[in-house]
RODREN-309055 format. One line per field, with one value per residue: residue number from 1; residue in one letter; x, y, z of N, C-alpha, C, O in turn. Coordinates in nm, 4 decimals. Each point is the difference from the previous one (the first is absolute). Layout:
<rs>
seq NUM  ...
type A  ...
n_x X  ...
n_y Y  ...
n_z Z  ...
ca_x X  ...
ca_y Y  ...
ca_z Z  ...
c_x X  ...
c_y Y  ...
c_z Z  ...
o_x X  ...
o_y Y  ...
o_z Z  ...
</rs>
This chain:
<rs>
seq 1  2  3  4  5  6  7  8  9  10  11  12  13  14  15  16  17  18  19  20  21  22  23  24  25  26  27  28  29  30  31  32  33  34  35  36  37  38  39  40  41  42  43  44  45  46  47  48  49  50  51  52  53  54  55  56  57  58  59  60  61  62  63  64  65  66  67  68  69  70  71  72  73  74  75  76  77  78  79  80  81  82  83  84  85  86  87  88  89  90  91  92  93  94  95  96  97  98  99  100  101  102  103  104  105  106  107  108  109  110  111  112  113  114  115  116  117  118  119  120  121  122  123  124  125  126  127
type M  Q  T  F  Q  A  G  V  Q  Y  G  D  F  E  G  S  V  A  A  D  R  I  D  K  G  D  M  T  D  F  L  E  A  A  G  L  M  G  P  D  D  F  L  I  G  A  E  V  F  V  G  E  N  H  P  G  R  M  G  S  T  F  V  R  V  F  L  I  E  A  R  N  Y  E  E  A  K  S  L  L  A  A  E  P  L  E  V  R  R  V  E  V  P  V  D  L  E  T  F  V  R  F  F  K  R  F  N  V  I  I  T  R  R  G  L  N  L  I  G  R  E  F  Q  V  R  E  A
n_x -1.2929  0.1507  0.1122  0.0207  -0.0595  0.1684  0.0475  -0.0736  0.0743  0.2028  0.1651  0.0912  0.0660  0.0899  -0.0620  0.2226  -0.0480  0.2085  -0.0348  0.1989  -0.0825  -0.0288  0.2082  0.0805  -0.1307  -0.0659  -0.1388  0.0310  0.1702  -0.0353  -0.1096  0.1253  0.1405  -0.1231  0.0489  0.1037  0.1896  -0.2007  0.0472  -0.1467  0.1839  -0.1847  0.2183  -0.1856  0.0463  0.0142  0.0042  0.0024  0.0193  -0.0475  0.0303  -0.0846  0.0042  0.1930  -0.0984  0.1423  -0.1864  0.1732  -0.1398  -0.2017  0.1427  -0.1114  0.0649  -0.0728  -0.0417  0.0606  -0.1325  0.1414  -0.2060  0.2131  -0.0106  -0.1752  0.1898  0.1307  0.1297  0.1982  0.1708  0.0943  0.1632  0.1797  0.0198  0.1257  -0.1937  0.0577  0.0725  0.0779  -0.0308  0.2143  -0.1443  0.1814  -0.0659  0.0546  0.0808  -0.1167  0.2226  -0.0433  0.1088  -0.0867  -0.1660  0.0492  0.0448  -0.2196  0.0397  -0.0254  -0.2027  0.0479  -0.1755  0.0593  -0.1934  0.0778  -0.2158  0.0436  -0.0945  -0.0353  0.1952  -0.0797  0.0761  -0.1622  0.2222  -0.0429  -0.0271  0.2170  -0.0479  0.2035  -0.1169  0.1781  0.0112
n_y -0.2425  0.0589  -0.0460  0.2075  -0.2046  0.1063  -0.2168  0.0579  -0.2065  -0.0108  -0.0611  -0.1922  -0.0995  0.1982  0.0257  0.0051  0.0649  -0.0636  0.0844  -0.0926  0.1192  -0.2185  0.0487  -0.1494  -0.0446  0.1687  0.1141  0.2213  0.0953  0.0485  0.1874  0.1856  0.0578  0.1030  0.1898  0.1105  0.0351  0.0856  -0.0484  -0.1673  -0.1021  0.0333  0.0097  -0.1187  -0.2157  0.0619  -0.2200  0.0991  -0.2166  0.0928  -0.2099  -0.0087  0.2126  -0.1163  -0.0107  0.1714  0.1238  -0.0174  0.1722  -0.0751  -0.0588  0.1929  -0.0803  0.2017  -0.0782  0.2163  -0.1317  0.1481  0.0103  -0.0556  0.1771  0.1212  0.0925  0.0912  -0.1413  -0.0606  0.1434  0.0018  -0.1520  0.1020  0.1190  -0.1524  0.0331  -0.1581  0.0397  0.0324  -0.1594  0.0396  -0.1633  0.0982  -0.2103  0.0834  -0.1036  0.1291  -0.0203  -0.0708  -0.1883  -0.1918  -0.0875  -0.1030  -0.2151  -0.0388  -0.0388  0.2020  0.0857  -0.0781  0.1258  -0.1023  0.0983  -0.0929  0.0329  0.0557  -0.1990  0.1254  -0.0989  -0.1109  -0.2115  -0.1205  -0.0288  -0.1620  0.2221  -0.0497  0.0084  0.0276  -0.1565  0.1337  -0.1895
n_z -1.6363  -0.1539  0.1895  -0.0819  0.0698  0.1025  -0.0272  0.2041  0.0400  0.0934  -0.1375  0.0684  -0.1895  0.0617  -0.2144  0.0434  -0.2097  0.0542  -0.2053  0.0498  -0.1734  -0.0367  0.0647  0.1446  -0.1770  -0.1344  0.1332  -0.0220  0.1100  0.2166  0.0574  -0.0087  0.1670  0.1569  -0.1100  0.1650  -0.1173  -0.0543  -0.2151  -0.0158  0.0776  0.1244  0.0469  0.0548  -0.0365  0.2160  -0.0438  0.1994  -0.0528  0.1997  -0.0616  0.1922  0.0678  0.0026  0.1997  -0.0296  -0.0178  -0.1434  0.0278  -0.0586  -0.1623  0.0334  -0.2000  0.0647  -0.2072  0.0153  -0.1281  -0.0928  -0.0932  0.0437  -0.1379  0.0752  0.0748  -0.1561  -0.1155  0.0887  -0.0162  -0.2026  -0.0221  0.0877  -0.1885  -0.1054  -0.1098  0.1388  0.2072  -0.2082  0.1561  -0.0549  0.0541  0.0912  -0.0441  0.2005  -0.1828  0.1453  0.0322  0.2084  0.0528  -0.0726  0.1220  0.1919  -0.0470  0.0272  0.2179  -0.0941  -0.0436  0.2048  -0.0623  0.1915  -0.0586  0.1904  -0.0524  0.2120  -0.0383  -0.1831  -0.0462  -0.1794  -0.0113  -0.0927  -0.0244  0.1465  0.0275  -0.0446  0.2186  -0.0878  0.1083  0.0112  -0.1146
ca_x 0.1010  0.1100  0.0590  0.1444  0.0132  0.0386  -0.0947  0.0107  -0.1246  -0.0406  0.0477  0.0474  0.0979  -0.0161  0.1230  0.0346  0.1204  0.0642  0.1107  0.0719  0.0392  0.1431  0.0386  0.0018  -0.0478  -0.1202  -0.1100  -0.0367  0.1004  -0.0268  -0.1255  0.0242  0.0879  -0.0755  -0.1118  -0.1239  -0.0371  0.0390  0.0383  -0.1152  -0.0449  0.0623  -0.0163  -0.0549  0.0004  0.0363  -0.0525  0.0686  -0.0771  0.0641  -0.0892  -0.0285  0.1191  -0.0180  0.1283  0.1072  -0.0225  -0.0535  -0.0993  0.0297  0.0130  -0.0266  0.0187  -0.0804  0.0174  -0.1153  0.0451  -0.0987  0.0528  0.0556  0.1400  0.0852  -0.0619  -0.1009  -0.1158  -0.0624  -0.0663  -0.1255  -0.0932  -0.0449  -0.1212  -0.1165  -0.0834  0.0822  0.1391  0.0247  0.1413  0.0340  0.0729  0.0892  0.0755  0.1434  0.0630  0.1196  -0.0142  -0.0001  0.1313  0.0140  -0.0874  0.0605  0.1198  -0.0377  0.0010  0.1236  -0.0365  -0.1354  -0.0317  -0.1369  -0.0294  -0.1343  -0.0367  -0.1258  -0.1189  -0.0829  0.0766  0.0197  0.1408  0.0611  0.0259  0.0183  0.1380  0.0295  0.1379  0.0507  0.0795  0.0935  -0.0113
ca_y 0.1017  0.0108  0.1331  0.0050  0.0305  -0.1182  -0.0408  -0.1342  -0.0417  0.0820  0.1366  0.0581  0.1031  0.0622  0.0731  0.0461  -0.0607  0.0746  -0.0762  0.0542  -0.1041  -0.0224  0.0502  -0.1083  -0.1249  0.0249  -0.0943  -0.0017  -0.0835  -0.1385  -0.0439  -0.0155  -0.1162  -0.1209  -0.0141  0.0333  0.1352  0.0248  0.1376  0.0898  -0.0014  0.0976  -0.0366  0.1111  -0.0278  -0.1338  -0.0400  -0.1114  -0.0460  -0.1053  -0.0522  -0.0019  -0.0193  -0.0560  0.0059  -0.0845  -0.0452  0.1008  -0.0525  0.0090  0.1340  0.0121  0.1313  0.0235  0.1315  0.0499  0.0542  0.0490  0.0068  0.1322  -0.0111  0.0860  0.0614  0.0996  -0.0730  -0.0674  0.1005  0.0415  -0.1133  -0.0245  0.0781  -0.0782  -0.0678  -0.0534  -0.0271  -0.1421  -0.0346  -0.1422  -0.0404  -0.1119  -0.0582  0.0046  -0.1068  0.0430  0.0036  0.1340  0.0633  0.0382  0.1155  0.1204  0.0339  0.0754  0.1409  0.0533  0.0239  -0.0474  0.0416  -0.0240  0.0469  -0.0366  0.0477  -0.0581  0.0526  0.0980  0.1023  0.1112  0.0408  0.0061  0.1375  0.0895  0.0225  -0.0342  0.0114  -0.1253  0.0081  -0.1142  -0.0837
ca_z -0.0260  0.0948  0.0096  0.0238  0.1426  0.0760  0.1018  0.0564  0.0643  0.1133  -0.0190  0.1264  -0.0332  -0.1312  -0.0246  -0.1336  -0.0564  -0.1078  -0.0569  -0.1151  -0.0953  -0.0179  -0.1316  -0.0984  0.0575  0.0798  -0.0185  -0.1417  -0.0678  0.0363  -0.0628  -0.1442  -0.0206  0.0343  -0.0920  0.0698  -0.0405  -0.1376  -0.0333  0.0112  0.1392  0.0886  0.1406  0.0778  0.1428  0.0466  0.1303  0.0649  0.1151  0.0784  0.1044  0.1398  0.0818  0.1340  0.0705  -0.0522  -0.1376  -0.0901  -0.0919  -0.1421  -0.0557  -0.1428  -0.0625  -0.1198  -0.0612  -0.0737  -0.1277  -0.0958  -0.1357  -0.0285  -0.0387  0.0808  0.1174  -0.0388  -0.0526  0.1135  0.0832  -0.0632  0.0042  0.1368  0.0267  -0.0436  0.0998  0.1075  -0.0324  -0.0225  0.0074  -0.0051  0.1209  -0.0306  0.1108  -0.0293  0.0783  0.0722  0.1447  0.0576  -0.0180  -0.1406  -0.0213  0.0581  -0.0774  -0.1194  0.0360  0.0567  0.1390  0.0265  0.1364  0.0451  0.1357  0.0442  0.1327  0.0467  -0.0665  0.0688  0.0712  -0.0949  0.0042  -0.1323  -0.0428  0.1152  0.0414  0.1391  0.0447  0.0554  0.1242  0.0014  0.1206
c_x 0.1058  0.0480  0.1503  0.0213  0.0357  -0.1060  0.0271  -0.1257  -0.0444  0.0469  0.0481  0.1023  -0.0334  0.1259  0.0165  0.1284  0.0528  0.1188  0.0609  0.0364  0.1517  0.0346  -0.0050  -0.0453  -0.1229  -0.1097  -0.0419  0.0980  -0.0257  -0.1232  0.0164  0.0823  -0.0740  -0.1187  -0.1354  -0.0545  0.0522  0.0321  -0.1155  -0.0606  0.0774  -0.0328  -0.0519  0.0003  0.0391  -0.0599  0.0864  -0.0797  0.0761  -0.0985  -0.0338  0.1274  -0.0393  0.1349  0.1010  -0.0168  -0.0633  -0.0953  0.0419  0.0014  -0.0456  0.0165  -0.0867  0.0363  -0.1260  0.0515  -0.1174  0.0670  0.0395  0.1477  0.0933  -0.0815  -0.1119  -0.1262  -0.0742  -0.0788  -0.1328  -0.1041  -0.0573  -0.1233  -0.1268  -0.0728  -0.0853  0.1418  0.0178  0.1494  0.0151  0.0835  0.0792  0.0708  0.1468  0.0713  0.1318  -0.0272  0.0123  0.1336  0.0190  -0.0857  0.0653  0.1232  -0.0315  0.0100  0.1348  -0.0174  -0.1457  -0.0311  -0.1476  -0.0123  -0.1416  -0.0203  -0.1311  -0.1172  -0.0720  0.0751  0.0328  0.1426  0.0638  0.0097  0.0235  0.1479  0.0175  0.1465  0.0410  0.0813  0.0877  -0.0120  0.1339
c_y -0.0041  0.1441  -0.0130  0.0481  -0.1286  -0.0318  -0.1422  -0.0270  0.0939  0.1446  0.0678  0.1112  0.0538  0.0794  0.0479  -0.0691  0.0918  -0.0813  0.0768  -0.1161  -0.0123  0.0387  -0.1062  -0.1278  0.0193  -0.1007  -0.0097  -0.0868  -0.1482  -0.0530  -0.0211  -0.1246  -0.1311  -0.0228  0.0304  0.1368  0.0234  0.1463  0.1001  -0.0006  0.1044  -0.0379  0.1204  -0.0273  -0.1425  -0.0221  -0.1136  -0.0341  -0.1132  -0.0458  -0.1435  -0.0293  -0.0554  0.0037  -0.0991  -0.0439  0.1125  -0.0656  0.0153  0.1467  -0.0046  0.1438  0.0029  0.1370  0.0339  0.0744  0.0584  0.0039  0.1434  -0.0175  0.0851  0.0652  0.0960  -0.0669  -0.0700  0.0991  0.0438  -0.1120  -0.0244  0.0813  -0.0785  -0.0626  -0.1037  -0.0266  -0.1502  -0.0248  -0.1501  -0.0306  -0.1256  -0.0453  -0.0049  -0.1015  0.0437  -0.0056  0.1441  0.0715  0.0464  0.1212  0.1285  0.0431  0.0671  0.1507  0.0404  0.0252  -0.0403  0.0289  -0.0230  0.0541  -0.0444  0.0514  -0.0665  0.0724  0.1015  0.1085  0.1208  0.0544  0.0146  0.1457  0.0974  0.0113  -0.0376  0.0219  -0.1325  0.0306  -0.1233  -0.0763  -0.0163
c_z 0.1098  0.0034  0.0179  0.1430  0.0714  0.1035  0.0440  0.0813  0.1118  -0.0106  0.1270  -0.0212  -0.1386  -0.0276  -0.1412  -0.0438  -0.1093  -0.0493  -0.1165  -0.0914  -0.0040  -0.1438  -0.1086  0.0686  0.0873  -0.0355  -0.1466  -0.0787  0.0273  -0.0729  -0.1499  -0.0284  0.0273  -0.0925  0.0637  -0.0399  -0.1411  -0.0254  0.0087  0.1399  0.0796  0.1439  0.0785  0.1499  0.0308  0.1377  0.0522  0.1256  0.0671  0.1065  -0.0316  0.0774  0.1358  0.0693  -0.0572  -0.1433  -0.0812  -0.0984  -0.1445  -0.0434  -0.1442  -0.0432  -0.1241  -0.0538  -0.0778  -0.1224  -0.0771  -0.1368  -0.0308  -0.0299  0.0846  0.1123  -0.0384  -0.0544  0.1133  0.0845  -0.0608  0.0030  0.1397  0.0380  -0.0339  0.1187  -0.0703  -0.0499  -0.0140  -0.0031  -0.0174  0.1229  -0.0317  0.1270  -0.0404  0.0891  0.0640  0.1502  0.0491  -0.0204  -0.1439  -0.0310  0.0509  -0.0794  -0.1335  0.0237  0.0589  0.1492  0.0175  0.1460  0.0285  0.1420  0.0331  0.1422  0.0397  -0.0642  0.0887  0.0741  -0.0877  0.0017  -0.1375  -0.0440  0.1144  0.0352  0.1463  0.0281  0.0637  0.1242  0.0026  0.1318  0.0674
o_x -0.0295  -0.0336  0.0499  0.0364  -0.0655  -0.0646  0.0453  -0.0855  -0.1152  -0.0602  -0.0241  0.0097  -0.0552  0.0808  -0.0955  0.0730  -0.0771  0.0637  -0.0692  0.0530  0.0730  -0.0854  -0.0404  0.0435  -0.0186  0.0223  -0.0315  -0.0416  0.0064  0.0026  -0.0527  -0.0328  0.0287  -0.0713  -0.1036  -0.1104  0.1151  -0.0092  0.0239  -0.1116  0.1173  -0.1164  0.0657  -0.0221  0.0089  -0.0256  0.0332  -0.0408  0.0528  -0.0542  0.0298  0.0490  -0.1062  0.1025  -0.0268  0.0818  -0.1057  0.0282  0.1120  -0.0665  0.0340  -0.0237  -0.0002  0.0340  -0.0780  0.0823  -0.1133  0.1225  -0.0845  0.0644  0.1210  -0.1215  -0.1078  -0.1115  -0.1231  -0.1124  -0.0983  -0.1194  -0.1077  -0.0592  -0.1102  0.0619  -0.0642  0.0216  -0.0295  0.0739  -0.0938  0.1018  -0.0533  0.0592  0.0328  -0.0095  0.1075  -0.1145  0.0254  0.0018  0.0491  0.0443  0.0027  0.0284  0.0920  -0.0147  0.0655  0.0885  -0.0814  0.0707  -0.0866  0.0863  -0.0934  0.0931  -0.0725  -0.0020  -0.0119  -0.0629  0.0507  0.0211  0.1044  -0.1001  0.0300  0.0721  -0.0937  0.0816  -0.0801  0.0878  -0.0495  -0.0100  0.0097
o_y -0.0294  0.0795  -0.1028  0.1152  -0.1023  0.0897  -0.0836  0.0874  0.0433  0.0879  0.1193  0.0918  -0.0710  0.0202  0.0166  -0.0575  0.0666  -0.0721  0.0742  -0.1019  0.0979  -0.0078  0.0286  -0.0303  -0.0715  -0.0936  -0.1088  -0.0800  -0.0822  -0.1095  -0.0962  -0.0774  -0.1015  -0.0993  -0.0403  0.0381  -0.0310  0.0822  0.1202  0.0482  0.0259  -0.0197  0.1039  0.0923  -0.0853  0.0943  -0.0925  0.0888  -0.0888  0.0833  -0.0497  -0.1129  0.0324  0.0067  -0.1198  -0.0769  0.0526  -0.1077  0.0416  0.0851  -0.0925  0.0940  -0.0937  0.0912  -0.0874  0.0910  -0.0464  -0.0033  0.0833  -0.0905  -0.0225  -0.0180  -0.0050  0.0402  0.0004  -0.0285  0.0168  0.0273  -0.0579  -0.0240  0.0410  -0.0403  0.0363  -0.0292  -0.0755  0.0646  -0.0774  0.0649  -0.0962  0.0809  -0.0415  0.0080  -0.0427  0.0073  0.0910  0.1185  0.1105  0.0906  0.1004  0.1193  0.0459  0.0787  -0.0791  -0.0304  0.0208  -0.0479  0.0388  -0.0247  0.0257  0.0048  -0.0526  0.1228  -0.0187  0.0919  0.1007  0.1212  0.0643  0.0714  0.1169  -0.0998  0.0080  0.0049  -0.0654  0.0863  -0.1126  0.0606  -0.0671
o_z 0.1158  -0.0878  0.0457  0.0237  -0.0198  0.0541  -0.0782  0.0134  0.0006  0.0616  0.0188  0.0814  -0.0841  0.0906  -0.0758  0.0807  -0.0691  0.0769  -0.0698  0.0444  0.0157  -0.0884  -0.1127  0.1111  0.0984  -0.0768  -0.0484  -0.0838  -0.0914  -0.0562  -0.0558  -0.0899  -0.0635  0.0148  -0.0528  0.0390  -0.0308  0.0912  0.0110  0.0194  -0.0266  0.0350  0.0061  0.0784  -0.0883  0.0749  -0.0741  0.0748  -0.0669  0.0727  -0.1087  -0.0013  0.0531  -0.0678  -0.0088  -0.0503  0.0347  -0.0524  -0.0296  0.0592  -0.0738  0.0759  -0.0798  0.0754  -0.0379  0.0107  0.0129  -0.0112  -0.0329  0.0531  -0.0009  0.0089  0.0593  0.0330  0.0038  0.0413  0.0721  0.0118  0.0143  0.1053  0.0365  0.0985  -0.0986  -0.1176  0.0925  -0.0742  0.0187  0.0239  -0.0554  0.0715  -0.1112  0.1225  -0.0422  0.0445  -0.0789  -0.0334  -0.0230  -0.0706  -0.0711  -0.0097  -0.0676  -0.0935  0.0677  0.0799  -0.0900  0.0887  -0.0784  0.0843  -0.0760  0.0804  -0.0844  -0.0074  0.1211  0.0525  0.0493  0.0060  -0.0111  -0.0061  -0.0242  0.0011  0.0794  -0.0920  0.0668  -0.0017  -0.0043  0.1067  0.1028
</rs>
């Protein structure tokens, strides 16, 4: 079984991510145009992984999406209560820049593992 949770080998950093869909030309549009998603598929998630990075060289990148058989958001939401949750995972042939361009805004915050900073408020002191 897999979980909808990011993870890497050592997990030195942890965090959160948020994104806004772009108005036109989002991931669903791309998947439909590429024949990777049909009219009875609903996109419920995506995964992007980059590694093994080394000094001066970026590792390989892969993007996967997770689909369920549903025609709209409400139908998908009701199906997500099923146990076990069955999804279709599809490899998406795009690079990191193309993936990020599927979104109007894309924000990632990572902090050192175990410091419990995710969701914590803070004040910024200008340097």
